[in-house]
VOVEX-206731 format. One record per residue: y, z, x of N, C-alpha, C in turn; residue number from 1; residue in one letter. Coordinates in steps of 0.05 Angstrom, whole numbers. Layout:
BEGIN
{{Y; Z; X}; {Y; Z; X}; {Y; Z; X}; NUM; "a"}
...
// end
This chain:
BEGIN
{{-24; 0; 17}; {0; 0; 0}; {25; 0; 18}; 1; "m"}
{{44; -17; 11}; {68; -19; 27}; {92; -21; 8}; 2; "e"}
{{116; -20; 19}; {140; -23; 4}; {155; -48; 14}; 3; "t"}
{{163; -65; -3}; {177; -90; 4}; {204; -92; -11}; 4; "r"}
{{224; -104; 0}; {248; -110; -14}; {243; -131; -35}; 5; "k"}
{{254; -127; -59}; {250; -147; -80}; {263; -174; -72}; 6; "l"}
{{284; -173; -56}; {297; -198; -48}; {280; -215; -29}; 7; "s"}
{{260; -201; -17}; {241; -216; 2}; {219; -229; -13}; 8; "e"}
{{213; -221; -38}; {190; -230; -52}; {195; -258; -64}; 9; "l"}
{{174; -274; -66}; {178; -302; -76}; {162; -305; -102}; 10; "k"}
{{176; -312; -123}; {164; -317; -149}; {158; -347; -153}; 11; "a"}
{{143; -358; -134}; {138; -387; -134}; {110; -394; -145}; 12; "t"}
{{94; -374; -150}; {67; -378; -160}; {68; -390; -188}; 13; "n"}
{{55; -414; -192}; {56; -427; -218}; {44; -411; -241}; 14; "p"}
{{27; -391; -234}; {14; -375; -256}; {32; -353; -265}; 15; "y"}
{{54; -348; -252}; {72; -325; -260}; {86; -332; -286}; 16; "l"}
{{90; -310; -302}; {104; -313; -327}; {133; -301; -324}; 17; "r"}
{{151; -317; -317}; {179; -308; -314}; {194; -315; -339}; 18; "m"}
{{216; -300; -344}; {233; -306; -367}; {223; -295; -394}; 19; "g"}
{{203; -277; -393}; {192; -265; -418}; {208; -240; -424}; 20; "t"}
{{204; -230; -448}; {217; -205; -457}; {203; -181; -443}; 21; "d"}
{{218; -166; -427}; {206; -144; -412}; {220; -117; -420}; 22; "v"}
{{232; -118; -444}; {247; -94; -453}; {231; -69; -453}; 23; "t"}
{{206; -70; -465}; {189; -47; -466}; {180; -39; -438}; 24; "e"}
{{174; -58; -422}; {166; -52; -394}; {188; -38; -379}; 25; "l"}
{{213; -46; -384}; {236; -33; -370}; {237; -4; -379}; 26; "e"}
{{233; 1; -405}; {233; 29; -414}; {212; 46; -400}; 27; "k"}
{{188; 34; -397}; {165; 47; -385}; {171; 53; -356}; 28; "s"}
{{181; 33; -341}; {186; 37; -313}; {209; 56; -309}; 29; "i"}
{{229; 55; -327}; {252; 73; -325}; {244; 102; -329}; 30; "g"}
{{223; 106; -345}; {214; 134; -351}; {193; 143; -331}; 31; "t"}
{{173; 127; -326}; {150; 135; -310}; {150; 123; -281}; 32; "l"}
{{167; 104; -276}; {166; 90; -250}; {145; 68; -252}; 33; "g"}
{{142; 54; -230}; {123; 32; -229}; {95; 44; -223}; 34; "l"}
{{77; 42; -243}; {50; 54; -239}; {32; 36; -223}; 35; "i"}
{{31; 10; -230}; {14; -9; -216}; {32; -26; -197}; 36; "a"}
{{25; -27; -171}; {41; -42; -152}; {40; -72; -157}; 37; "p"}
{{59; -86; -147}; {58; -115; -147}; {37; -125; -127}; 38; "l"}
{{24; -147; -133}; {4; -157; -115}; {15; -182; -102}; 39; "v"}
{{17; -182; -75}; {29; -204; -61}; {11; -214; -39}; 40; "i"}
{{17; -238; -29}; {4; -249; -5}; {19; -240; 20}; 41; "s"}
{{7; -244; 43}; {21; -236; 68}; {48; -249; 72}; 42; "p"}
{{51; -273; 60}; {78; -286; 63}; {96; -281; 39}; 43; "d"}
{{91; -258; 25}; {109; -248; 4}; {109; -263; -22}; 44; "n"}
{{89; -280; -27}; {87; -294; -53}; {74; -275; -73}; 45; "v"}
{{87; -272; -96}; {76; -254; -116}; {51; -267; -129}; 46; "i"}
{{29; -253; -127}; {4; -263; -140}; {0; -251; -168}; 47; "l"}
{{9; -227; -172}; {6; -213; -197}; {28; -193; -201}; 48; "a"}
{{39; -191; -224}; {60; -172; -230}; {87; -183; -234}; 49; "g"}
{{89; -208; -244}; {114; -221; -249}; {132; -206; -268}; 50; "a"}
{{120; -196; -290}; {136; -182; -310}; {147; -155; -299}; 51; "r"}
{{130; -142; -283}; {139; -117; -270}; {162; -123; -250}; 52; "r"}
{{159; -145; -235}; {180; -154; -216}; {206; -160; -231}; 53; "y"}
{{203; -174; -253}; {227; -181; -269}; {241; -156; -280}; 54; "q"}
{{225; -138; -290}; {236; -113; -302}; {250; -96; -281}; 55; "a"}
{{239; -95; -256}; {251; -80; -236}; {278; -92; -226}; 56; "m"}
{{278; -118; -226}; {304; -132; -220}; {325; -126; -241}; 57; "l"}
{{317; -127; -266}; {335; -121; -288}; {346; -93; -286}; 58; "n"}
{{329; -74; -277}; {337; -46; -275}; {353; -40; -251}; 59; "l"}
{{355; -59; -233}; {372; -55; -209}; {357; -44; -185}; 60; "g"}
{{330; -44; -186}; {314; -35; -163}; {318; -54; -140}; 61; "f"}
{{316; -44; -116}; {319; -61; -92}; {292; -64; -78}; 62; "s"}
{{274; -44; -82}; {247; -44; -69}; {226; -39; -89}; 63; "e"}
{{201; -46; -82}; {178; -40; -99}; {154; -36; -83}; 64; "a"}
{{136; -19; -92}; {109; -16; -78}; {93; -41; -83}; 65; "p"}
{{79; -51; -61}; {64; -75; -64}; {36; -70; -51}; 66; "v"}
{{17; -87; -61}; {-9; -88; -49}; {-13; -116; -37}; 67; "m"}
{{-16; -117; -11}; {-19; -143; 3}; {-47; -152; 2}; 68; "v"}
{{-52; -175; -8}; {-79; -187; -10}; {-81; -209; 10}; 69; "v"}
{{-95; -205; 31}; {-99; -225; 53}; {-124; -242; 46}; 70; "d"}
{{-122; -261; 29}; {-144; -278; 20}; {-138; -307; 25}; 71; "k"}
{{-159; -323; 23}; {-154; -352; 25}; {-141; -363; -1}; 72; "n"}
{{-133; -388; -1}; {-118; -400; -22}; {-132; -398; -49}; 73; "e"}
{{-159; -403; -49}; {-174; -403; -74}; {-176; -374; -85}; 74; "l"}
{{-180; -355; -67}; {-181; -327; -76}; {-155; -317; -86}; 75; "e"}
{{-132; -326; -75}; {-106; -318; -85}; {-102; -329; -113}; 76; "r"}
{{-111; -354; -117}; {-108; -366; -144}; {-124; -351; -164}; 77; "e"}
{{-148; -342; -156}; {-166; -327; -174}; {-153; -300; -182}; 78; "l"}
{{-139; -287; -163}; {-125; -262; -168}; {-104; -266; -190}; 79; "v"}
{{-89; -288; -188}; {-68; -294; -207}; {-79; -300; -235}; 80; "s"}
{{-101; -315; -235}; {-114; -321; -261}; {-125; -295; -274}; 81; "i"}
{{-137; -279; -258}; {-148; -254; -268}; {-126; -237; -280}; 82; "d"}
{{-103; -236; -267}; {-81; -220; -277}; {-72; -231; -304}; 83; "e"}
{{-70; -256; -307}; {-61; -269; -332}; {-81; -264; -354}; 84; "n"}
{{-107; -267; -349}; {-127; -264; -369}; {-127; -235; -380}; 85; "l"}
{{-123; -216; -363}; {-125; -188; -371}; {-99; -178; -383}; 86; "v"}
{{-75; -186; -374}; {-50; -174; -382}; {-33; -191; -399}; 87; "r"}
{{-36; -217; -400}; {-16; -234; -413}; {-25; -243; -441}; 88; "k"}
{{-5; -248; -458}; {-10; -258; -484}; {-9; -289; -483}; 89; "d"}
{{-32; -300; -475}; {-33; -329; -471}; {-41; -343; -497}; 90; "l"}
{{-34; -369; -498}; {-44; -385; -521}; {-74; -391; -516}; 91; "s"}
{{-87; -399; -538}; {-115; -405; -535}; {-121; -427; -514}; 92; "k"}
{{-103; -447; -514}; {-106; -469; -495}; {-103; -459; -467}; 93; "l"}
{{-83; -441; -463}; {-79; -430; -436}; {-102; -413; -427}; 94; "e"}
{{-113; -397; -445}; {-137; -381; -438}; {-160; -398; -430}; 95; "i"}
{{-165; -420; -445}; {-187; -438; -439}; {-183; -451; -413}; 96; "e"}
{{-159; -460; -407}; {-153; -473; -381}; {-157; -453; -358}; 97; "s"}
{{-147; -428; -362}; {-150; -407; -341}; {-179; -401; -336}; 98; "h"}
{{-195; -398; -357}; {-223; -392; -354}; {-238; -415; -339}; 99; "l"}
{{-232; -439; -347}; {-245; -462; -334}; {-239; -463; -304}; 100; "r"}
{{-213; -459; -298}; {-205; -459; -269}; {-217; -436; -254}; 101; "r"}
{{-219; -413; -267}; {-230; -389; -254}; {-260; -394; -248}; 102; "a"}
{{-273; -406; -267}; {-302; -413; -263}; {-305; -432; -240}; 103; "k"}
{{-288; -452; -238}; {-290; -472; -216}; {-286; -458; -189}; 104; "e"}
{{-266; -440; -188}; {-261; -426; -162}; {-284; -408; -155}; 105; "i"}
{{-294; -393; -175}; {-315; -374; -170}; {-341; -389; -161}; 106; "y"}
{{-346; -411; -174}; {-370; -427; -167}; {-368; -438; -139}; 107; "t"}
{{-343; -446; -131}; {-339; -458; -104}; {-341; -436; -83}; 108; "e"}
{{-332; -412; -90}; {-334; -390; -71}; {-362; -379; -69}; 109; "l"}
{{-377; -382; -91}; {-404; -370; -93}; {-424; -392; -101}; 110; "n"}
{{-430; -412; -84}; {-447; -434; -93}; {-474; -425; -103}; 111; "p"}
{{-487; -406; -90}; {-513; -394; -98}; {-514; -366; -90}; 112; "v"}
{{-523; -348; -107}; {-526; -321; -100}; {-556; -314; -102}; 113; "e"}
{{-565; -298; -83}; {-593; -290; -82}; {-596; -260; -86}; 114; "e"}
{{-617; -253; -101}; {-624; -225; -104}; {-654; -222; -99}; 115; "i"}
{{-662; -199; -88}; {-690; -194; -83}; {-702; -178; -106}; 116; "i"}
{{-723; -188; -118}; {-736; -174; -141}; {-762; -161; -131}; 117; "t"}
{{-765; -136; -140}; {-789; -120; -131}; {-800; -106; -154}; 118; "k"}
{{-827; -105; -155}; {-841; -89; -175}; {-862; -73; -160}; 119; "t"}
{{-872; -52; -172}; {-892; -34; -159}; {-918; -49; -154}; 120; "e"}
{{-924; -68; -172}; {-949; -82; -169}; {-948; -103; -148}; 121; "e"}
{{-925; -112; -140}; {-922; -134; -121}; {-928; -124; -93}; 122; "e"}
{{-940; -142; -77}; {-943; -136; -48}; {-917; -137; -34}; 123; "s"}
{{-917; -128; -10}; {-892; -129; 5}; {-883; -158; 10}; 124; "v"}
{{-903; -176; 14}; {-895; -204; 19}; {-884; -215; -6}; 125; "e"}
{{-896; -209; -29}; {-886; -221; -55}; {-859; -209; -61}; 126; "a"}
{{-855; -184; -54}; {-829; -171; -60}; {-806; -182; -45}; 127; "a"}
{{-812; -195; -22}; {-791; -207; -5}; {-782; -234; -16}; 128; "d"}
{{-797; -244; -37}; {-789; -269; -48}; {-761; -266; -61}; 129; "a"}
{{-745; -287; -59}; {-718; -285; -69}; {-715; -304; -94}; 130; "k"}
{{-699; -295; -112}; {-694; -309; -137}; {-665; -318; -137}; 131; "k"}
{{-661; -344; -142}; {-634; -354; -143}; {-620; -347; -170}; 132; "e"}
{{-596; -338; -169}; {-581; -332; -193}; {-557; -350; -195}; 133; "v"}
{{-555; -365; -216}; {-532; -383; -219}; {-505; -367; -221}; 134; "l"}
{{-486; -374; -204}; {-461; -359; -205}; {-447; -359; -232}; 135; "p"}
{{-452; -381; -247}; {-439; -383; -274}; {-448; -359; -291}; 136; "a"}
{{-473; -351; -289}; {-482; -328; -306}; {-468; -302; -298}; 137; "e"}
{{-465; -297; -272}; {-451; -273; -264}; {-421; -275; -270}; 138; "k"}
{{-410; -299; -268}; {-382; -302; -275}; {-377; -295; -305}; 139; "f"}
{{-394; -305; -323}; {-390; -300; -351}; {-391; -270; -357}; 140; "l"}
{{-410; -257; -345}; {-413; -227; -349}; {-389; -212; -338}; 141; "n"}
{{-380; -221; -315}; {-357; -208; -302}; {-332; -211; -318}; 142; "m"}
{{-326; -235; -328}; {-302; -240; -344}; {-305; -227; -371}; 143; "v"}
{{-329; -225; -381}; {-333; -212; -407}; {-325; -182; -406}; 144; "s"}
{{-332; -169; -384}; {-324; -141; -380}; {-294; -137; -378}; 145; "e"}
{{-281; -156; -366}; {-252; -153; -362}; {-236; -160; -387}; 146; "k"}
{{-245; -180; -402}; {-229; -191; -424}; {-237; -180; -451}; 147; "t"}
{{-263; -170; -454}; {-273; -162; -480}; {-285; -186; -496}; 148; "g"}
{{-282; -210; -485}; {-295; -233; -498}; {-325; -233; -492}; 149; "l"}
{{-341; -243; -510}; {-369; -245; -504}; {-375; -268; -486}; 150; "s"}
{{-397; -267; -470}; {-404; -290; -453}; {-405; -316; -468}; 151; "p"}
{{-414; -316; -493}; {-416; -340; -510}; {-388; -351; -516}; 152; "k"}
{{-370; -333; -523}; {-341; -342; -528}; {-329; -354; -502}; 153; "q"}
{{-334; -342; -480}; {-323; -351; -455}; {-335; -379; -448}; 154; "i"}
{{-361; -382; -451}; {-374; -407; -446}; {-363; -429; -464}; 155; "h"}
{{-359; -423; -490}; {-349; -443; -509}; {-320; -450; -502}; 156; "e"}
{{-304; -430; -494}; {-277; -436; -486}; {-275; -454; -462}; 157; "a"}
{{-292; -449; -442}; {-292; -466; -419}; {-301; -494; -426}; 158; "i"}
{{-322; -496; -443}; {-332; -522; -452}; {-311; -538; -466}; 159; "n"}
{{-296; -525; -484}; {-274; -539; -499}; {-254; -551; -479}; 160; "r"}
{{-246; -536; -459}; {-227; -545; -440}; {-237; -569; -423}; 161; "d"}
{{-263; -566; -416}; {-275; -587; -399}; {-280; -613; -415}; 162; "e"}
{{-288; -610; -440}; {-298; -633; -455}; {-276; -647; -472}; 163; "m"}
{{-254; -632; -477}; {-233; -643; -495}; {-216; -663; -481}; 164; "a"}
{{-212; -686; -494}; {-193; -706; -484}; {-164; -696; -487}; 165; "a"}
{{-146; -707; -472}; {-118; -698; -473}; {-106; -700; -500}; 166; "s"}
{{-114; -720; -516}; {-104; -724; -543}; {-112; -701; -561}; 167; "v"}
{{-136; -691; -556}; {-147; -669; -573}; {-132; -644; -565}; 168; "v"}
{{-127; -639; -540}; {-112; -615; -532}; {-84; -616; -543}; 169; "k"}
{{-72; -640; -543}; {-45; -642; -553}; {-44; -637; -584}; 170; "e"}
{{-64; -646; -598}; {-66; -642; -627}; {-69; -612; -632}; 171; "a"}
{{-85; -598; -616}; {-87; -569; -619}; {-61; -555; -613}; 172; "r"}
{{-48; -564; -593}; {-23; -552; -584}; {-2; -555; -607}; 173; "r"}
{{-3; -576; -622}; {15; -582; -644}; {6; -569; -670}; 174; "n"}
{{-16; -555; -670}; {-27; -542; -694}; {-40; -561; -713}; 175; "g"}
{{-49; -585; -703}; {-61; -605; -720}; {-91; -602; -722}; 176; "e"}
{{-103; -586; -704}; {-132; -582; -703}; {-138; -553; -702}; 177; "l"}
{{-158; -544; -716}; {-167; -516; -715}; {-189; -514; -692}; 178; "s"}
{{-196; -490; -686}; {-217; -485; -666}; {-243; -497; -675}; 179; "l"}
{{-251; -494; -701}; {-275; -504; -711}; {-277; -535; -710}; 180; "s"}
{{-254; -547; -717}; {-253; -577; -716}; {-257; -586; -687}; 181; "q"}
{{-243; -572; -669}; {-245; -580; -640}; {-273; -577; -629}; 182; "t"}
{{-287; -556; -637}; {-315; -552; -628}; {-333; -575; -635}; 183; "n"}
{{-327; -588; -658}; {-343; -611; -666}; {-334; -637; -652}; 184; "e"}
{{-308; -641; -650}; {-297; -665; -638}; {-305; -668; -609}; 185; "i"}
{{-306; -646; -594}; {-312; -648; -565}; {-340; -655; -560}; 186; "v"}
{{-357; -657; -581}; {-384; -667; -577}; {-385; -697; -573}; 187; "k"}
{{-362; -710; -578}; {-360; -738; -572}; {-350; -742; -543}; 188; "l"}
{{-354; -766; -531}; {-344; -771; -505}; {-313; -773; -507}; 189; "k"}
{{-300; -768; -485}; {-271; -767; -485}; {-259; -793; -495}; 190; "k"}
{{-270; -816; -486}; {-259; -841; -495}; {-264; -845; -526}; 191; "e"}
{{-285; -833; -536}; {-290; -835; -564}; {-271; -817; -580}; 192; "e"}
{{-264; -794; -568}; {-244; -776; -581}; {-218; -790; -583}; 193; "q"}
{{-210; -805; -563}; {-184; -818; -562}; {-182; -839; -585}; 194; "e"}
{{-205; -853; -590}; {-206; -873; -611}; {-205; -860; -638}; 195; "i"}
{{-220; -838; -641}; {-225; -826; -667}; {-204; -805; -677}; 196; "a"}
{{-188; -794; -658}; {-173; -770; -664}; {-154; -774; -689}; 197; "i"}
{{-140; -796; -690}; {-121; -800; -713}; {-136; -803; -740}; 198; "e"}
{{-160; -812; -739}; {-176; -816; -763}; {-188; -790; -773}; 199; "h"}
{{-197; -773; -754}; {-212; -749; -763}; {-198; -722; -762}; 200; "i"}
{{-173; -722; -751}; {-160; -695; -749}; {-153; -684; -775}; 201; "k"}
{{-152; -700; -797}; {-146; -690; -824}; {-172; -681; -839}; 202; "e"}
{{-194; -687; -827}; {-219; -682; -841}; {-228; -653; -839}; 203; "l"}
{{-241; -642; -860}; {-252; -615; -858}; {-275; -615; -838}; 204; "p"}
{{-283; -591; -829}; {-303; -589; -808}; {-330; -603; -816}; 205; "v"}
{{-339; -599; -841}; {-364; -610; -849}; {-365; -641; -847}; 206; "r"}
{{-341; -653; -853}; {-339; -682; -851}; {-337; -691; -822}; 207; "d"}
{{-325; -676; -805}; {-325; -682; -776}; {-353; -681; -765}; 208; "i"}
{{-369; -661; -774}; {-397; -660; -765}; {-412; -685; -772}; 209; "k"}
{{-408; -695; -797}; {-421; -719; -806}; {-411; -744; -789}; 210; "k"}
{{-384; -743; -784}; {-373; -765; -768}; {-385; -766; -740}; 211; "f"}
{{-388; -743; -727}; {-399; -742; -700}; {-428; -752; -700}; 212; "v"}
{{-443; -744; -720}; {-472; -753; -722}; {-473; -784; -724}; 213; "k"}
{{-456; -794; -742}; {-455; -824; -746}; {-446; -838; -720}; 214; "l"}
{{-426; -826; -706}; {-415; -839; -682}; {-436; -839; -660}; 215; "a"}
{{-453; -818; -658}; {-473; -817; -637}; {-495; -838; -642}; 216; "k"}
{{-499; -845; -667}; {-521; -864; -674}; {-511; -892; -675}; 217; "v"}
{{-488; -896; -689}; {-478; -923; -695}; {-452; -930; -680}; 218; "h"}
{{-440; -911; -666}; {-415; -917; -652}; {-391; -907; -668}; 219; "g"}
{{-369; -904; -655}; {-345; -893; -667}; {-333; -912; -688}; 220; "v"}
{{-332; -937; -683}; {-319; -956; -701}; {-334; -956; -727}; 221; "e"}
{{-361; -955; -726}; {-377; -955; -751}; {-373; -928; -766}; 222; "e"}
{{-371; -906; -751}; {-367; -880; -764}; {-340; -879; -777}; 223; "a"}
{{-320; -892; -766}; {-293; -892; -778}; {-295; -908; -805}; 224; "i"}
{{-309; -930; -806}; {-311; -946; -830}; {-326; -931; -852}; 225; "e"}
{{-346; -914; -844}; {-362; -901; -864}; {-352; -873; -872}; 226; "q"}
{{-330; -864; -859}; {-320; -838; -865}; {-291; -839; -875}; 227; "t"}
{{-287; -836; -902}; {-259; -837; -912}; {-244; -813; -903}; 228; "p"}
{{-219; -817; -896}; {-202; -795; -887}; {-178; -790; -905}; 229; "n"}
{{-180; -801; -930}; {-159; -796; -949}; {-162; -767; -960}; 230; "d"}
{{-142; -750; -955}; {-144; -723; -965}; {-150; -720; -995}; 231; "p"}
{{-138; -739; -1011}; {-143; -739; -1039}; {-171; -745; -1046}; 232; "l"}
{{-184; -763; -1031}; {-212; -769; -1035}; {-229; -745; -1028}; 233; "m"}
{{-222; -731; -1007}; {-238; -707; -1000}; {-235; -685; -1021}; 234; "n"}
{{-211; -683; -1032}; {-207; -663; -1053}; {-222; -671; -1078}; 235; "e"}
{{-223; -697; -1084}; {-238; -706; -1107}; {-268; -700; -1104}; 236; "f"}
{{-278; -705; -1080}; {-307; -700; -1074}; {-312; -670; -1077}; 237; "l"}
{{-293; -653; -1068}; {-297; -624; -1070}; {-298; -616; -1100}; 238; "d"}
{{-279; -627; -1116}; {-278; -620; -1144}; {-304; -629; -1158}; 239; "i"}
{{-312; -654; -1151}; {-336; -665; -1164}; {-360; -648; -1157}; 240; "n"}
{{-362; -639; -1133}; {-384; -622; -1125}; {-385; -595; -1139}; 241; "s"}
{{-360; -583; -1142}; {-358; -558; -1156}; {-364; -560; -1186}; 242; "n"}
{{-356; -583; -1198}; {-362; -587; -1226}; {-392; -590; -1231}; 243; "l"}
{{-406; -603; -1213}; {-434; -606; -1215}; {-448; -578; -1214}; 244; "k"}
{{-438; -561; -1196}; {-448; -534; -1194}; {-443; -518; -1219}; 245; "k"}
{{-419; -522; -1231}; {-412; -509; -1255}; {-430; -517; -1278}; 246; "l"}
{{-435; -543; -1281}; {-452; -553; -1302}; {-480; -541; -1299}; 247; "v"}
{{-489; -541; -1274}; {-516; -530; -1269}; {-518; -501; -1277}; 248; "k"}
{{-497; -486; -1270}; {-496; -457; -1277}; {-495; -454; -1307}; 249; "k"}
{{-480; -471; -1321}; {-479; -470; -1350}; {-507; -474; -1363}; 250; "m"}
{{-521; -493; -1351}; {-549; -498; -1361}; {-566; -473; -1357}; 251; "k"}
{{-563; -461; -1335}; {-579; -436; -1329}; {-572; -414; -1349}; 252; "q"}
{{-546; -411; -1355}; {-538; -391; -1374}; {-548; -397; -1402}; 253; "l"}
{{-548; -423; -1409}; {-558; -432; -1436}; {-587; -424; -1439}; 254; "k"}
{{-603; -429; -1417}; {-631; -421; -1418}; {-635; -391; -1420}; 255; "l"}
{{-616; -376; -1411}; {-617; -347; -1413}; {-608; -337; -1440}; 256; "e"}
{{-599; -356; -1457}; {-591; -348; -1484}; {-562; -342; -1486}; 257; "g"}
{{-546; -349; -1466}; {-517; -343; -1467}; {-502; -368; -1476}; 258; "i"}
{{-489; -366; -1499}; {-474; -388; -1510}; {-445; -389; -1499}; 259; "e"}
{{-434; -413; -1501}; {-406; -418; -1492}; {-387; -400; -1507}; 260; "y"}
{{-393; -396; -1532}; {-375; -379; -1549}; {-375; -350; -1541}; 261; "s"}
{{-395; -342; -1524}; {-396; -314; -1516}; {-379; -308; -1492}; 262; "e"}
{{-368; -329; -1479}; {-352; -324; -1456}; {-325; -311; -1464}; 263; "f"}
{{-312; -297; -1447}; {-286; -285; -1453}; {-267; -306; -1461}; 264; "p"}
{{-247; -299; -1477}; {-227; -318; -1487}; {-213; -333; -1465}; 265; "d"}
{{-206; -319; -1444}; {-191; -331; -1422}; {-209; -352; -1409}; 266; "e"}
{{-235; -347; -1406}; {-253; -366; -1394}; {-255; -391; -1412}; 267; "t"}
{{-258; -387; -1438}; {-260; -409; -1457}; {-235; -426; -1456}; 268; "q"}
{{-212; -413; -1452}; {-186; -427; -1450}; {-186; -445; -1425}; 269; "k"}
{{-196; -434; -1403}; {-196; -450; -1378}; {-214; -474; -1381}; 270; "l"}
{{-238; -470; -1394}; {-255; -492; -1399}; {-242; -514; -1416}; 271; "f"}
{{-228; -505; -1436}; {-214; -524; -1454}; {-193; -540; -1439}; 272; "s"}
{{-178; -526; -1421}; {-157; -539; -1405}; {-169; -560; -1386}; 273; "q"}
{{-193; -553; -1376}; {-206; -571; -1357}; {-215; -596; -1371}; 274; "l"}
{{-226; -592; -1396}; {-234; -616; -1412}; {-212; -634; -1419}; 275; "m"}
{{-188; -621; -1425}; {-164; -637; -1432}; {-155; -653; -1408}; 276; "e"}
{{-155; -640; -1384}; {-146; -654; -1361}; {-163; -677; -1353}; 277; "m"}
{{-190; -674; -1357}; {-208; -695; -1349}; {-210; -717; -1371}; 278; "t"}
{{-201; -710; -1396}; {-203; -729; -1417}; {-231; -733; -1427}; 279; "g"}
{{-249; -716; -1419}; {-277; -719; -1427}; {-289; -691; -1432}; 280; "e"}
{{-305; -690; -1452}; {-317; -663; -1459}; {-342; -659; -1443}; 281; "d"}
{{-338; -651; -1417}; {-361; -647; -1399}; {-380; -627; -1410}; 282; "h"}
{{-369; -605; -1421}; {-385; -583; -1430}; {-400; -589; -1455}; 283; "f"}
{{-388; -608; -1471}; {-403; -617; -1494}; {-427; -633; -1486}; 284; "a"}
{{-423; -650; -1465}; {-445; -666; -1454}; {-466; -647; -1442}; 285; "h"}
{{-457; -627; -1427}; {-476; -609; -1414}; {-492; -593; -1435}; 286; "s"}
{{-479; -587; -1458}; {-494; -573; -1479}; {-515; -590; -1491}; 287; "s"}
{{-509; -617; -1495}; {-530; -635; -1505}; {-552; -638; -1484}; 288; "r"}
{{-544; -639; -1459}; {-565; -641; -1438}; {-583; -616; -1438}; 289; "d"}
{{-571; -593; -1443}; {-587; -568; -1444}; {-606; -568; -1467}; 290; "m"}
{{-597; -579; -1489}; {-614; -580; -1513}; {-638; -599; -1508}; 291; "e"}
{{-632; -623; -1495}; {-653; -641; -1488}; {-673; -628; -1469}; 292; "m"}
{{-663; -613; -1450}; {-681; -599; -1431}; {-699; -580; -1446}; 293; "d"}
{{-687; -566; -1465}; {-704; -547; -1481}; {-725; -561; -1496}; 294; "s"}
{{-719; -585; -1507}; {-739; -600; -1522}; {-762; -609; -1504}; 295; "i"}
{{-754; -619; -1481}; {-775; -628; -1461}; {-792; -606; -1451}; 296; "h"}
{{-781; -581; -1451}; {-796; -558; -1441}; {-816; -549; -1463}; 297; "q"}
// end
């Protein structure tokens, strides 16, 4: 632990979050002092603690306790990413990008890890056998402990960032795609995503799933032709599906001896309004269908 002049420190690290609101942090530092030191490189570049640095400048401090991390370039970058993941309010896209980059660095620094496995039944020779452990597995568990995200969530986040085309990321950034939609779209190749994005970004998740299946078998162009993206058409299909379920439920109630007239007045009113809107007496038809079903039974 050392003390350095704030004027000597360099806030040039691209991972630093400068210009954010540090009002609450200023109150904390003003009352308790700086609890966690700034993390810097030997050449005074701030690796972690940008908000603390900014708050101390605002408060008029001239010096700050620092922890000097003498690491190589990749390890320094990993320190900055780790600080962001644990302490910062990042967007989902930023989290995914940080996680992917952290995994790349960790894998490069740890190509293969070996552990020795031993059991009482094994001979000494067998016990000396080594088992390779993929660094990705250890990375997922390590980040899970720090962030509170499950290994599965971390894996999916990294996969989204790796597999998503730039147009998909831009659509998410603009609020045009949900997480669930993105999880389906990234199953396509990036060049396919670029062709399909404008057609499918308005589709509900279940239709995107169908689109992706079609595209994998028949190609994107064919999938576009076979998948309507008119929101009104999708709403019509939803209404049609729900009406079919309603008619089926009415039939079941009829078989149980429950008549339409036994429904509450408000429900009967809703049914009447629905029939007026459609211009067709669906429930009259369904009643006749139920009677025919009874005859056949």
